[in-house]
C-alpha positions in Angstrom: 13.8 26.7 61.1 10.0 27.0 61.1 7.8 24.1 60.1 6.4 26.2 57.2 10.0 26.9 56.0 10.9 23.2 56.2 7.8 22.3 54.3 8.7 24.9 51.6 12.3 23.5 51.3 11.0 20.0 51.0 8.6 21.0 48.3 11.4 22.8 46.5 13.6 19.7 46.6 10.8 17.4 45.6 9.9 19.7 42.7 13.5 19.9 41.6 14.0 16.2 41.7 10.7 15.5 39.8 11.8 18.0 37.1 15.1 16.3 36.8 13.5 12.9 36.6 11.0 14.1 33.9 13.9 15.6 31.9 15.8 12.3 32.0 12.8 10.3 31.0 12.1 12.7 28.2 15.6 12.3 26.8 15.4 8.5 27.0 12.1 8.4 25.3 13.2 10.9 22.7 16.2 8.8 21.8 14.1 5.6 21.7 11.4 7.3 19.6 13.9 8.7 17.1 15.6 5.3 16.8 12.4 3.5 16.2 11.2 6.1 13.7 14.2 5.3 11.6 13.1 1.7 11.4 9.4 2.1 10.9 7.7 1.6 7.6 6.2 4.3 5.4 2.6 3.7 6.4 3.1 5.3 9.8 1.2 2.5 11.5 3.9 -0.1 12.4 3.2 -1.3 15.9 6.5 -0.1 17.4 6.2 3.4 15.9 2.7 3.7 17.3 3.7 2.5 20.7 6.7 4.8 21.0 4.7 7.7 19.6 2.1 7.3 22.3 4.8 6.9 25.0 6.4 10.0 23.8 3.1 11.9 23.8 2.4 10.7 27.3 5.8 12.1 28.5 5.6 15.4 26.7 4.2 18.0 29.1 2.4 21.0 27.9 4.1 24.3 28.8 1.4 25.3 31.3 2.8 22.8 33.7 6.3 24.5 33.5 5.1 28.0 34.1 5.9 28.6 37.8 8.6 31.0 39.0 11.9 29.6 40.1 12.6 29.5 43.8 16.1 30.7 43.4 16.9 33.3 40.8 20.6 32.7 41.0 21.2 32.5 37.3 20.6 34.9 34.5 18.4 32.4 32.8 16.2 32.0 35.8 16.0 35.7 36.4 14.9 36.3 32.8 12.3 33.5 33.1 10.9 35.0 36.3 10.7 38.4 34.6 8.8 36.9 31.7 6.3 35.3 34.2 5.8 38.6 36.0 5.2 40.5 32.7 2.8 37.8 31.6 0.9 38.0 34.9 0.1 41.6 34.1 -2.1 40.1 31.5 -3.6 37.4 33.7 -2.8 35.9 37.1 -2.9 32.4 35.6 -0.3 33.1 32.9 2.8 30.9 32.4 6.4 31.6 31.5 5.6 31.1 27.8 2.5 33.3 27.7 4.4 36.2 26.3 6.1 34.0 23.7 2.8 32.6 22.5 1.2 36.0 22.6 4.0 37.5 20.4 3.8 34.5 18.1 0.1 34.8 17.6 0.6 38.5 17.0 2.9 37.6 14.1 0.3 35.1 12.9 -2.4 37.8 12.7 -0.1 40.3 11.0 1.2 37.9 8.5 -2.1 36.2 7.6 -2.7 38.3 4.5 0.9 38.0 3.3 0.7 34.2 3.6 -2.6 34.1 1.7 -1.1 36.2 -1.1 1.9 33.9 -1.2 -0.3 30.8 -1.5 -2.3 32.5 -4.3 0.8 33.5 -6.1 2.2 30.0 -6.1 -1.0 28.6 -7.5 -1.2 31.3 -10.2 2.5 30.6 -11.1 1.8 26.9 -11.6 -1.4 27.6 -13.5 0.5 30.0 -15.8 3.3 27.5 -16.3 0.8 24.8 -17.3 -1.0 27.1 -19.6 2.2 28.2 -21.3 3.1 24.6 -22.3 -0.4 24.1 -23.7 -1.7 21.5 -21.3 -5.0 23.2 -20.5 -8.1 22.9 -22.6 -9.6 26.0 -24.2 -12.5 26.1 -21.8 -10.3 26.0 -18.6 -10.1 29.4 -17.0 -7.1 30.6 -15.1 -9.3 30.8 -12.0 -10.1 27.1 -12.3 -6.5 26.1 -13.0 -5.3 28.1 -10.0 -7.9 26.5 -7.8 -6.7 23.1 -9.0 -3.1 23.8 -7.9 -4.2 25.1 -4.6 -6.2 21.9 -4.0 -3.0 19.9 -4.9 -1.0 22.0 -2.5 -3.4 21.4 0.4 -3.7 17.7 -0.4 0.0 16.9 -0.9 1.4 18.3 2.3 2.8 15.6 4.4 1.1 15.2 7.8 2.8 13.1 10.4 2.1 11.9 13.9 5.0 14.0 15.2 3.1 17.1 14.5 1.0 16.4 17.6 3.9 16.6 20.0 4.4 19.7 22.1 8.2 19.6 21.4 7.4 20.4 17.7 4.5 22.8 18.3 6.7 24.9 20.6 9.1 25.5 17.7 8.1 28.8 16.1 8.8 27.7 12.5 6.8 24.5 12.7 4.0 26.3 14.6 3.6 28.8 11.8 3.7 26.0 9.2 0.9 24.2 11.0 -1.3 27.3 11.0 -0.5 27.9 7.4 -1.8 24.4 6.5 -5.0 25.1 8.5 -5.5 28.5 6.8 -4.9 27.0 3.3 -7.5 24.3 3.9 -10.1 26.7 5.2 -9.6 29.1 2.3 -9.9 26.4 -0.2 -13.2 25.1 1.2 -14.6 28.6 1.6 -13.8 29.5 -2.0 -15.4 26.3 -3.2 -18.5 27.0 -1.1 -18.8 30.5 -2.5 -18.8 29.4 -6.1 -19.6 25.7 -6.4 -20.8 26.1 -10.0 -17.4 27.4 -11.1 -15.7 24.4 -9.5 -18.3 21.8 -10.2 -15.8 19.4 -11.7 -13.8 19.4 -8.5 -16.8 18.4 -6.3 -15.6 14.8 -5.8 -12.1 15.9 -5.0 -13.2 18.4 -2.5 -15.5 15.9 -0.9 -12.6 13.5 -0.6 -10.5 16.2 1.1 -13.4 17.0 3.5 -13.8 13.3 4.3 -10.2 12.4 4.8 -8.3 15.6 5.5 -11.0 17.4 7.4 -10.7 15.3 10.5 -6.9 15.7 10.5 -7.2 19.5 10.2 -9.8 19.7 13.0 -7.6 17.6 15.3 -4.6 19.7 14.5 -6.6 22.9 15.1 -7.7 21.5 18.5 -4.1 20.6 19.4 -2.9 24.1 18.7 -5.8 25.5 20.6 -4.9 23.4 23.6 -1.3 24.5 23.4 -2.2 28.2 23.2 -5.0 28.2 25.8 -2.8 26.3 28.3 -0.6 29.3 28.0 -3.6 31.7 28.4 -3.7 32.8 24.7 -6.4 31.9 22.2 -5.8 30.9 18.6 -7.0 34.4 17.7 -4.2 35.9 19.8 -6.4 37.2 22.6 -5.5 36.8 26.3 -7.8 34.4 28.2 -9.8 35.9 31.1 -8.5 34.9 34.5 -11.6 32.8 35.2 -11.6 31.0 31.8 -10.5 27.4 31.6 -8.2 26.4 28.8 -8.8 23.4 26.5 -7.3 20.0 27.4 -6.5 17.0 25.3 -8.6 13.9 26.0 -7.2 10.5 26.7 -7.8 9.3 23.2 -6.7 12.4 21.3 -3.1 11.1 20.6 -4.4 7.8 19.4 -7.1 9.4 17.2 -4.6 11.8 15.7 -2.2 8.9 14.8 -5.0 7.0 13.1 -6.4 10.0 11.2 -3.0 10.9 9.9 -2.3 7.4 8.9 -5.6 7.0 7.0 -5.2 10.4 5.3 -1.7 9.8 4.1 -2.6 6.4 2.7 -5.7 7.8 0.9 -3.7 10.7 -0.4 -0.8 8.5 -1.6 -3.0 6.1 -3.6 -5.9 8.3 -4.8 -5.6 9.1 -8.5 -6.6 12.7 -8.3 -8.0 14.4 -11.4 -8.3 18.1 -11.8 -10.0 20.8 -13.8 -12.8 20.6 -16.3 -10.8 18.5 -18.7 -11.3 15.4 -20.9 -9.8 12.1 -19.8 -6.8 12.6 -22.1 -6.3 16.1 -20.9 -6.6 15.0 -17.3 -3.7 12.6 -17.8 -1.6 15.3 -19.4 -2.5 17.6 -16.6 -1.3 15.0 -14.1 2.0 14.7 -16.0 2.4 18.5 -15.9 1.6 18.5 -12.2 4.5 16.1 -11.7 6.8 18.2 -13.9 5.9 21.4 -12.1 6.7 19.8 -8.8 9.7 17.9 -9.9 12.3 20.0 -8.1 10.3 19.6 -4.9 10.0 15.9 -5.4 13.7 15.6 -6.0 14.4 17.4 -2.8 12.0 15.2 -0.9 13.8 12.1 -2.3 17.4 13.4 -1.9 18.1 10.8 0.8 16.8 7.9 -1.3 19.5 6.0 -3.0 19.0 4.7 -6.6 19.3 1.1 -5.4 16.5 1.5 -2.8 13.0 0.7 -3.7 10.5 3.2 -2.3 6.9 2.6 -1.2 5.7 5.0 -3.9 7.5 3.0 -6.6 6.3 -0.3 -5.2 2.6 0.8 -5.3 2.9 2.4 -8.7 3.9 -0.6 -10.8 2.5 -1.3 -14.2 -0.3 -3.4 -12.8 -1.1 -0.7 -10.2 -1.3 1.9 -12.9 -3.7 -0.2 -14.9 -5.8 -0.8 -11.7 -5.9 3.0 -11.0 -7.0 3.6 -14.6 -9.9 1.2 -14.1 -10.8 2.9 -10.8 -10.6 6.2 -12.6 -13.1 5.0 -15.1 -15.5 4.1 -12.3 -15.0 7.6 -10.9 -16.0 9.0 -14.3 -19.1 6.8 -14.4 -20.0 7.7 -10.8 -20.1 11.4 -11.8 -23.1 10.5 -14.0 -24.9 9.3 -10.9 -24.3 12.6 -9.2 -25.6 14.4 -12.3 -28.7 12.1 -12.3 -29.5 13.1 -8.8 -28.6 9.7 -7.2 -26.2 11.2 -4.6 -26.8 8.6 -2.0 -25.8 5.8 -4.3 -23.0 7.8 -5.7 -21.6 8.4 -2.2 -21.5 4.6 -1.5 -19.8 4.0 -4.8 -17.3 6.8 -4.1 -16.4 5.1 -0.8 -15.2 2.1 -2.8 -13.4 4.3 -5.3 -11.2 5.9 -2.7 -11.1 2.9 -0.4 -8.3 1.0 -2.2 -6.8 -2.1 -0.6 -3.6 -0.1 0.1 -5.7 2.4 2.1 -8.3 0.2 3.9 -7.1 -3.4 3.4 -8.7 -6.3 1.6 -11.5 -7.0 4.0 -12.8 -3.4 4.1 -12.4 -3.0 0.4 -14.5 -6.0 -0.2 -17.1 -4.7 2.2 -17.3 -1.4 0.4 -17.4 -3.2 -3.0 -20.3 -5.4 -2.0 -22.2 -2.5 -0.5 -21.7 -0.5 -3.7 -22.9 -3.4 -5.9 -26.0 -3.9 -3.7 -26.8 -0.2 -3.7 -26.7 -0.1 -7.5 -28.9 -3.1 -7.8 -31.5 -1.8 -5.4 -31.5 1.6 -7.2 -32.0 -0.1 -10.5 -35.1 -1.9 -9.2 -36.7 1.3 -8.1 -35.5 3.9 -10.6 -37.7 5.1 -13.5 -35.7 8.1 -14.8 -34.0 7.3 -18.1 -30.8 9.1 -17.4 -30.5 7.6 -14.0 -31.2 4.1 -15.3 -28.4 4.5 -17.9 -26.0 5.7 -15.3 -26.8 2.8 -13.0 -26.6 0.3 -15.8 -23.1 1.6 -16.8 -21.8 1.1 -13.2 -23.5 -2.3 -12.9 -21.8 -3.4 -16.1 -18.5 -2.1 -14.8 -18.8 -4.1 -11.6 -19.8 -7.3 -13.6 -16.7 -7.0 -15.8 -14.3 -5.9 -13.1 -15.1 -8.5 -10.5 -15.1 -11.4 -12.9 -12.6 -13.2 -15.2 -12.9 -13.5 -18.9 -12.4 -17.2 -19.4 -14.2 -18.7 -22.4 -14.8 -22.4 -22.8 -15.0 -23.5 -26.4 -18.3 -25.1 -27.3 -16.5 -28.2 -28.9 -14.5 -29.0 -25.7 -14.4 -32.8 -25.1 -16.3 -33.9 -22.1 -13.2 -35.4 -20.4 -11.6 -32.0 -20.3 -14.5 -30.5 -18.3 -13.9 -31.4 -14.7 -16.8 -30.4 -12.3 -15.8 -30.7 -8.7 -18.5 -28.5 -7.4 -20.1 -31.4 -5.6 -16.8 -33.1 -4.6 -14.8 -32.3 -1.5 -11.1 -31.8 -2.0 -9.1 -34.7 -0.6 -5.4 -35.3 0.0 -4.6 -38.4 -2.1 -1.7 -40.3 -3.5 2.0 -40.3 -2.7 3.4 -38.6 0.4 5.8 -36.1 -1.2 7.7 -33.1 0.1 5.8 -31.1 2.7 3.2 -33.8 3.4 3.8 -33.9 7.1 3.5 -30.1 7.5 0.6 -30.0 5.1 -1.2 -32.5 7.3 -0.7 -30.3 10.3 -2.1 -27.3 8.3 -5.1 -29.4 7.2 -5.7 -30.4 10.8 -6.1 -26.9 12.1 -7.8 -25.3 9.0 -11.5 -25.2 8.1 -13.4 -24.6 5.0 -14.7 -21.0 4.7 -17.6 -20.2 2.3 -16.7 -17.2 0.2 -19.7 -17.3 -2.1 -20.7 -13.7 -1.3 -17.1 -12.5 -2.0 -16.3 -11.1 -5.5 -13.7 -13.0 -7.4 -11.8 -9.8 -8.0 -12.2 -6.9 -5.5 -10.2 -4.7 -8.0 -8.3 -5.3 -11.2 -5.4 -7.6 -10.2 -2.1 -6.1 -9.2 1.3 -7.6 -8.4 1.0 -6.8 -4.7 -2.2 -8.8 -4.4 0.0 -11.9 -4.3 1.2 -13.0 -0.9 2.5 -16.5 0.0 1.6 -17.9 3.4 1.9 -21.3 5.0 2.2 -23.7 2.0 5.6 -23.7 0.2 4.3 -22.8 -3.2 6.5 -19.8 -3.8 7.0 -20.8 -7.4 3.2 -20.4 -8.1 2.9 -17.1 -6.3 6.1 -15.6 -7.8 5.3 -16.6 -11.4 1.7 -15.4 -11.2 2.9 -12.1 -9.8 5.2 -11.8 -12.9 2.2 -12.5 -15.1 -0.1 -10.0 -13.4 2.6 -7.3 -13.6 3.2 -7.9 -17.3 -0.4 -8.6 -18.4 -3.3 -8.6 -15.9 -5.8 -9.2 -18.7 -4.0 -12.5 -19.6 -4.5 -13.7 -16.0 -8.2 -12.9 -16.1 -8.5 -15.1 -19.3 -7.6 -18.1 -17.1 -10.6 -17.8 -14.7 -14.3 -16.9 -14.4 -17.1 -17.0 -11.9 -20.2 -18.8 -13.1 -23.9 -17.8 -12.7 -24.4 -20.4 -10.0 -21.6 -19.0 -7.9 -19.0 -21.6 -8.7 -15.6 -20.7 -10.3 -13.9 -22.3 -13.3 -10.2 -22.2 -13.9 -8.4 -23.4 -17.0 -5.3 -25.4 -16.6 -3.1 -27.3 -19.1 -2.2 -30.9 -18.5 -0.4 -33.6 -20.5 -2.6 -35.6 -22.7 -1.3 -38.7 -21.0 -2.7 -37.5 -17.6 -6.2 -37.6 -19.0 -5.7 -41.0 -20.5 -4.2 -42.8 -17.5 -4.0 -41.3 -14.0 -2.3 -44.4 -12.8 0.4 -44.1 -15.4 0.9 -40.6 -14.3 1.4 -41.7 -10.7 3.8 -44.4 -11.8 5.9 -42.0 -13.8 6.1 -39.5 -10.9 7.2 -42.1 -8.3 10.8 -41.4 -9.0 10.3 -37.6 -8.6 9.1 -38.0 -4.9 11.0 -35.6 -2.6 12.0 -36.3 1.0 10.6 -34.4 3.9 14.0 -33.3 5.0 14.5 -30.9 2.1 14.6 -27.1 2.7 11.3 -25.4 3.2 11.7 -23.4 0.0 13.4 -26.1 -2.1 13.2 -25.7 -5.9 12.5 -28.9 -7.7 15.4 -29.8 -10.1 15.3 -28.9 -13.7 14.2 -32.5 -14.6 10.7 -31.5 -13.8 10.6 -28.7 -16.3 12.4 -30.8 -18.9 10.0 -33.6 -18.4 7.1 -31.1 -18.9 8.6 -29.9 -22.1 9.2 -33.4 -23.4 5.9 -34.9 -22.3 2.9 -35.5 -24.5 0.9 -32.6 -25.9 -0.6 -30.2 -23.3 -4.3 -29.9 -23.5 -6.6 -27.4 -21.6 -8.9 -28.7 -18.9 -11.6 -26.6 -17.2 -11.9 -27.1 -13.5 -15.1 -26.0 -11.7 -15.3 -25.8 -7.9 -17.1 -23.9 -5.1 -15.8 -20.7 -3.6 -14.8 -22.4 -0.3 -11.2 -21.9 0.8 -9.2 -23.2 3.7 -8.6 -20.8 6.6 -7.0 -21.0 10.0 -9.1 -19.1 12.5 -9.7 -15.8 10.6 -6.6 -16.0 8.4 -6.0 -17.4 4.9 -4.0 -20.7 4.9 -2.6 -20.5 1.4 -2.2 -17.3 -0.6 -3.5 -14.3 1.4 -6.0 -11.7 0.2 -6.6 -12.4 -3.5 -9.5 -14.9 -3.8 -8.8 -15.4 -7.5 -5.3 -16.8 -6.6 -6.8 -19.1 -4.0 -9.2 -20.4 -6.6 -6.2 -21.2 -8.9 -4.4 -23.0 -6.1 -7.6 -25.0 -5.4 -8.0 -26.0 -9.1 -4.4 -27.2 -9.1 -5.0 -29.2 -6.0 -8.0 -30.9 -7.6 -6.0 -31.8 -10.7 -3.0 -32.9 -8.8 0.7 -33.3 -9.7 3.5 -35.8 -9.3 1.2 -38.6 -8.2 -0.6 -36.5 -5.6 -3.8 -34.7 -5.3 -4.9 -32.0 -2.8 -2.8 -29.2 -1.4 0.2 -31.4 -0.8 0.6 -31.5 -4.6 1.4 -27.8 -4.6 4.5 -28.0 -2.5 7.7 -27.0 -4.3 8.3 -26.4 -8.0 9.6 -24.0 -10.6 7.9 -20.9 -11.8 8.2 -21.5 -15.5 6.8 -25.0 -15.1 3.7 -23.6 -13.3 3.1 -21.0 -16.0 3.1 -23.8 -18.4 0.3 -25.4 -16.4 -1.6 -22.2 -16.3 -1.0 -20.8 -19.8 0.2 -23.8 -21.8 3.4 -22.1 -22.7 6.7 -24.0 -22.3 9.4 -22.2 -20.4 12.8 -21.5 -21.8 15.9 -21.9 -19.8 18.3 -19.0 -19.6 20.8 -20.7 -17.4 21.0 -23.4 -14.6 24.1 -23.7 -12.6 25.3 -27.2 -12.7 24.1 -27.6 -16.3 25.3 -24.3 -17.8 29.0 -23.7 -17.6 30.4 -20.6 -15.8 31.9 -19.5 -19.2 28.5 -19.7 -20.9 26.9 -17.8 -18.0 29.5 -15.1 -18.2 29.1 -14.8 -22.0 25.3 -14.4 -21.8 25.2 -12.0 -18.9 24.9 -8.8 -20.9 22.2 -10.2 -23.2 20.3 -11.5 -20.2 20.3 -8.1 -18.5 19.1 -6.3 -21.6 16.4 -8.9 -22.0 15.2 -8.5 -18.4 15.1 -4.7 -18.9 13.0 -5.0 -22.1 10.9 -8.0 -20.9 7.6 -6.0 -20.8 8.0 -4.7 -24.4 8.8 -8.2 -25.6 5.9 -9.7 -23.6 8.2 -12.0 -21.6 8.0 -13.1 -17.9 11.2 -14.0 -16.1 11.4 -16.3 -13.0 14.4 -16.9 -10.8 15.2 -19.5 -8.1 17.7 -18.5 -5.4 20.5 -20.9 -4.4 20.4 -23.4 -1.5 23.2 -21.6 0.2 22.4 -18.7 2.6 22.6 -15.2 1.1 22.1 -12.0 3.1 18.6 -10.7 2.5 17.4 -13.7 0.5 15.5 -16.8 1.4 17.5 -19.8 0.2 16.0 -22.2 -2.3 13.2 -19.7 -3.0 11.4 -18.5 -6.1 11.4 -14.8 -6.9 9.5 -12.7 -9.4 11.8 -10.7 -11.8 10.0 -7.4 -12.5 12.6 -5.5 -14.5 16.0 -3.9 -14.5 17.7 -0.5 -14.6 21.1 1.2 -14.8 22.0 3.8 -12.2 25.3 5.6 -12.0 26.9 3.0 -14.2 25.7 0.1 -12.1 23.1 -2.5 -13.2 20.2 -3.5 -11.0 17.5 -6.2 -11.2 14.1 -5.5 -9.7 12.9 -8.6 -7.7 9.9 -9.4 -5.6 9.6 -11.9 -2.7 6.3 -13.8 -2.9 6.0 -13.5 0.9 5.5 -9.8 0.2 8.0 -9.1 3.0 11.6 -9.9 3.9 13.3 -8.0 1.1 16.9 -6.9 0.6 18.1 -3.4 0.6 21.6 -1.7 0.4 22.5 1.0 2.8 24.4 4.2 1.9 27.7 2.2 2.1 26.4 -0.5 -0.2 26.1 -3.1 2.6 23.2 -5.5 2.5 20.4 -5.5 5.0 16.9 -7.1 5.2 13.7 -5.1 5.6 10.5 -6.5 6.9 10.1 -9.8 8.7 9.3 -13.1 7.0 6.2 -13.9 9.0 4.8 -10.4 9.4 1.7 -9.4 7.5 2.8 -5.8 6.9 6.3 -5.2 7.9 7.8 -4.3 4.5 6.6 -1.1 3.0 7.7 -2.2 -0.5 5.6 -5.3 -0.5 8.7 -7.5 -0.9 10.0 -5.6 -3.9 13.7 -4.7 -4.0 16.7 -3.9 -6.2 19.7 -6.2 -6.4 23.0 -5.6 -8.2 22.9 -7.7 -11.4 26.3 -9.4 -10.8 25.1 -10.4 -7.3 21.9 -11.6 -8.8 23.8 -14.0 -11.1 25.9 -15.2 -8.1 22.8 -15.7 -5.8 20.3 -17.3 -8.2 21.0 -20.7 -9.5 18.3 -20.8 -12.2 16.6 -18.3 -14.4 13.9 -19.1 -16.9 11.5 -17.1 -19.0 8.0 -17.5 -20.5 7.2 -15.8 -23.8 3.5 -14.9 -23.9 3.7 -14.5 -27.6 3.8 -18.3 -27.8 0.5 -18.8 -26.1 -1.7 -21.5 -27.7 -4.8 -20.5 -29.5 -7.8 -22.0 -27.7 
């Protein structure tokens, strides 16, 4: 055997072994990738999903690397493959085995382009006609404008995913055609808008949002398809590449960039309150409802795998408080249009960045940056502007920011001096008894530092239930009860707090009259309530505390003023995360103290109803407490309790629940939870709960078995922000105490 032949045989064996190894690795990675995708959260940015996606991308080889002829044509499959290569090489010497497939595919693309365009137009016209039939369009809305609106919705609402970037998906003819259809639909929409911008003037902001957020995704996908085609010697136009032409290649960061672009776009799309058509605000809302109705069948199909007892991310971010926040942001969008009309496009663009940059999309830190940038831009423009219309438009937005970022607390002019507590010049100290949590609280104090937040708005948006996230201090009862208040009535929360002109913050709390008269007496009375350090981390103080609060002297409001400094550990919040207004409430409570203690150690452990009494001055009412309420009485009142929970919002009532000390699957023991509502599905009753940690929630699988989503200490591992459904009977078994606070009983101050 010649040396040349031996070398050839060695190359064949090496090549065959390498192909075998690659195939084995690909199968392993595919299984791992699929398994991890089933566990990832809906934001498409969980660390494991990102890691496995990039691993899978790295091991997916483009078809150009697999285009050589087989050394042995001893099977029919290999013979056919070699024939395809030979036929392809008639086009170019650098063709691959898949060149003919891609060429035929692109030929179908060219031939079917007009047909796809007509199909897209037909769908838009059908939806426009449907909407017009039920009378949801204003008289001045043309069919052309309505059809354009629906085409815009179709482009925006398509689900883009990281998997679209993988060669294994692109190689499938059906998905390849789908990707090209998405690109064509986007291009046609933008081209139509550019041809007649006057006709679609009311869609300018929405189109700009698509260009900003979807444009990069489309461009990256277009580039990916171009790479796929050209590595097989065919262009996206269906032409054969010249022999000397070099095909496109993906850069080292293309996979990472695509992942991030898709993630950002899907978050923006999910949370943006899109308005459409030249309609009034009321008609826009009706139009939105009709959009949902027109797409109901599709939505049901998309949700067919979601069980009625599973909380979805869409539901978790569309709560009552979220809808009110979106309405507020929509008002800012409307005001911002006046800036565009007044010619202040640069300022309007900065404001628009805040409008679309919700905390769900960009996070708290970035949202605050955008808000501060927008406020500054408006103030600078006001100082320079002379045009009357522009000044009015700027003033309207300035007023919006002033009202939105601040609370509405009013201090009566006849308030006694001893009820006004100014701690703006007093450093917060840990004083008094060493109660539960003191040791760990001392450790937290030892590693934390005071962070000046004087340039941070008190509210970065109208408050929502998902703003509340408990961290290192065991004050679950505070966070859970305030979450219930915000979900029921965000305006009532803002009545408890305000930022003053000097940059300080004032919080109203209610304390017993006796506490004002004699602090020492208060400490003496609380001595017997001291809790040992050995209690559970999430222990709920016994009902004696709430009973004592009810039986104590008359509650009176006090007004606590302090600076906007908060404790932080490195760059993270030490107490509640994210919402500065909640951190200010916690700080005010620390200054006033409780149970013979002052400082943050006075916050550890408690009961949600008791805290709402301190915040609102409304005494909680006990529904049941195991150990005090007999099993017979609990059984007798179950039906009434469930109905009351379901109608709590209509009745203006907040419910709080404390889990039992025993371990229950999917629950923290001895922990306070928000009760957000209830529902009946398929004859079963469910209660909607929320974990103040904003993670670690319970779900039921398709067999009804319990499992836990998220991780207790993770900042973003639960896509439902701690919200979950629980069967009502199991709720009764798992929660030892339920109380409610009736906002209709609020004192008049």
